N, C-alpha and C positions, 0 to 999 in steps of 0.2 A: 791049195785049190787054184786051178788054172784060171786066168782072168776071163777067158772066153766063156767059162762055165758059170761065172758069177751072174746072178740075176737080181733085179730089184725085189723088194719085199712084195708079197701078194697084196694087191690093192683091195679086192672085194671084202676079205675078212675085216680089214681095218675100217673101211667105209661103213660096212654093216654094223660094226661094233660101235662106231661113233654115234650112229643114229639110235641103236638099241640102248646105249648108255644114257643118252639124252632122254629117251622115253621113260626109262626106269627112274631117272631122277625126278620126273614130274608125277609119277604114279602116287596116288594117295595124298596129294597135296593140292588143295585149291589155291593156296597162297604160297608159292615158292619163295624161299628166303634168298637173300642177296647172293650167297655162295652158289646156290643152285642156278640162279639166273646167270651168273658169271660163267659157270662151268658149261651150261647148255649153250651159251653163245659162243664159247671157244670151240665146242664140238661142231657147231654149225659152220664156223670159219674153216675148221679142218676139213669138214666134209665138202665144202665148196671148192677148197683148194685141190682136193683129190679129183673132183669132177672136172675141174679145169685141166688137170694133168692128163686125164684119160679121155677127155671130151671128144677129141677128133676120132676116137675109135668106138664111140657109142652112137646109138640111134639119136638123131638130132632132136626129135620131138620129146623123147624121154629125158634127154639131157636138159632141155629147156624147162620141162615141168619140174624136175628135181631141183635145179638151181633156183627156180622161182620159189618153190616151197621152202627150201632151206633159208633163202634170203628173207622170206616173209617171217619165218620164226625168229630170226635174229633181230629184225626191225621191230617186231611186236614186243620183244623183251628189252629193247634198248631203253625205252622210257621207264621200264620197271627198275632198271639199274641206275639211271641217271640221278634221281633224287637222293639215293643213298650215297652214291659216290660224291656228289656235290657236298652233302652234309659232312662226310668223312674228311674231305679236303679242307673244308672250312674249319672244322674242329682242330685239325693239325696246324692250320695257320693261326688260329686263336691262341694255341699254346705258345707259339713263337712270338706273337705280337698282341699280347693281352691289352696293352695300353691303347693300341689303335682301335681294337674292338670295343673297349670301354667308351671311347668317344663316338662310336657308331651304334650305340644302343637304341637310338631313335630312328635308325635307317631301316625301314620296314622290310625291304627286300632281303636284307641280310638276316634279320631276326626270323623271318619266315623260313628261310633255307636251313637255319640252325635247329628248327623244331623237328623232332623225330617224325618222319613221315610214315604213312602206311606204304604198302607196296602193291600197286603204285598209288598215285594221288587220285586215280579214278575211283569210281564206285566199286564196291565189293563184287557186284554182279558182273561188271565188265572184266574183272580179274578172273573170275571163275570161267566166264565164257572164253576169255583169252587162252586159258590153260586147255580148255576143251578143243579149241580150234588148233592150237599148237600140237596137241597130242594126236589129233586126226591127221594133220599134215605130216607128222613124223611117221605115223603108221602107214600112210599111203606111200610115202617116199621109200620107206624100208621095204614095203611089199614089191614096189617096182624094181628096186635094186636087187632084190632077192632073185628075180628072174632075168636079170641082165647077164649076158655072157661076158665075163671079165677074166677068164682063165688063160686066154691065149693072146694077151695084149702084146703088141709089137714093141720089143725093148728099144729098138732104134727110135721109134716115134716118141716113146716116153722120154728118152734122153734129149731129143730135140725140143720137146715141150718144156722140159726143165730149163734148157738153155734159153728158150723164148721167154720164160718167166723171169729169168735172170736179166735179160735185155730190157724187159718192161720195167724192172726195178731200177736199172741204170737210168732209164729215161725219166722216171718220176724223181729220182735222186737229183739229177741235174736240174730238173724243173724247179724243185723246191729250194735247191741250193742257190739258184739264181733269183728266185722269187719266193722267199720263205714265209709266205702267208699261211694261215692256219689250214685252209682248204688243201693246199699243196702238200703240206706236212702230213695231213691226215691220209691223203692218197698214197704217199710214200710208205706210210706205216701199213696200210692195207696190202699193198703189193709186196712189201717185204715179208708180211705174214704168209701170204700165198707161197712165196718161195721157201720160207722156213718150213712150212708144213709139208711141202712136196719133197724137200730134201730127205726127210725121214725114210722114204721108200728106197733111197739109194745108199743107205748105210752099209749094205753088204759089200759094196765096192771098196770101202775103206772106212770102217766104223769110227776110228779115232779122229780122222780128218773131218768127217761129216759132223760128228758130235761137237767138235771144237767150233766149227762154223755155226752150227745151230745155237750154241751157247752165246756167241757174239751177236747173232741176229735176235735172239730172245732178249738180251740186254738192250739192244738198240730199239726194238719195238716197244719194250716196256717204258723206256725213257720218252719215246714219242707219245706213248699213251698218257704218261703223267703230264706232258706238255698240253695234250689235248684236253685233259680233265680241267686244267687251269684255264684254258681258253673258254671252255663251256661255262666255267664259274663266272668269268668276267661277263660273258653273254647273259647269264641268268641274273646277274646283279644289275643288268640294264645300264651298264656303265658306258658313258661316252664323255670324254673330257669336255668340261664346260666351266670356265673360271667363275661363272656366276652362281653355281649351285651352292647349297648351304652345308655341304659335308666335305670340307677340305681333307678330313681324315680318310675319306674314301679314295681320294687321289693317292694318298700315302699308301693305303692298302694295295691299290692296283700296282703301284711301283714295286712293292714287295713281291706281288704275284709275278710281275714281269721279270724280276730278278730270278725267281725260281724257274721260270720258263727258260731264261737265258742259261741257267745252270744245267738244266736237262739237255738243252741243245748242244751245249759245250761237250757233253758226254757222247752225243750222237755223231757229230761231224767227223771226228778222227777215225772212228770205227767204220762209218759209212764210206769214207774216202778210200780206206784200204780195201774194201770189198767191191765198191761200185765206181771207182774213179775212172775217168776216160782212159781208154787204152787197156784197161784191165780185162781179163777174160776168165771164164769159169775154170779152166784148167789151173791157172795160177792161184785162184781163190781156194780151190779144193786142195791144191798141193799134189794132185795126181791127175792123170788124163782118163776121163771116162771113155769106155770103149764104144764110141758111136758107130752104129751099124748102118 
């Protein structure tokens, strides 16, 4: 196949599919389980990444409504995920450091987090209402996208938008590498995911190279996600170092958590440097030149 005839994957079927899949997962369930919550949130991230890729070629008002709707879905479900993830993370730590947890049996914030929660901690009525609101948002967004014209997207603009996403990730990488606080790392992860989900549409240009890069980015973002889960755990434990508190074992637990965070970041930086280091460009990262028009 001649390079000039290669085109990105069709965007509209994928975008519509993401929203349809999310809607189907929520059908017939007033109380979505942890897996459904996770999968729907991933589909929302993929959908927003697609809209950012094609956004300059869409009606601005429709784009704004759809981005807001999909972001709202993700945020509403974030709290539903958090308590379960915190509990799972704590249970994994407890297996490794049973002696520390034994000494923290009277630390209320820890014991509360270990108790199996409902989904979420809010009242049952609010969960049902939340599912109804989310289902309606998805239905409306899907309907709007159905009537959006996306069949004649300019390939050159799509390629430039992918490159712009890449440059944004470079900026967030340099920001958090120079100031690796949790907020910066979280932003780096979000922008890396946008780039990851957008890359999928360019597989036709060189499937093996794109898939190899996607695999690296998936591992990178997963490690950043594990780091963030531990950061949220520290936050929910209400920890702030104070030599006068009555739980010295808590300091020990936090050190163990920090060590795990360090371990996850040690896996992130070498990969991130190869992909996003200063002076790097998308052509070198992909291993081939995209035919920018």
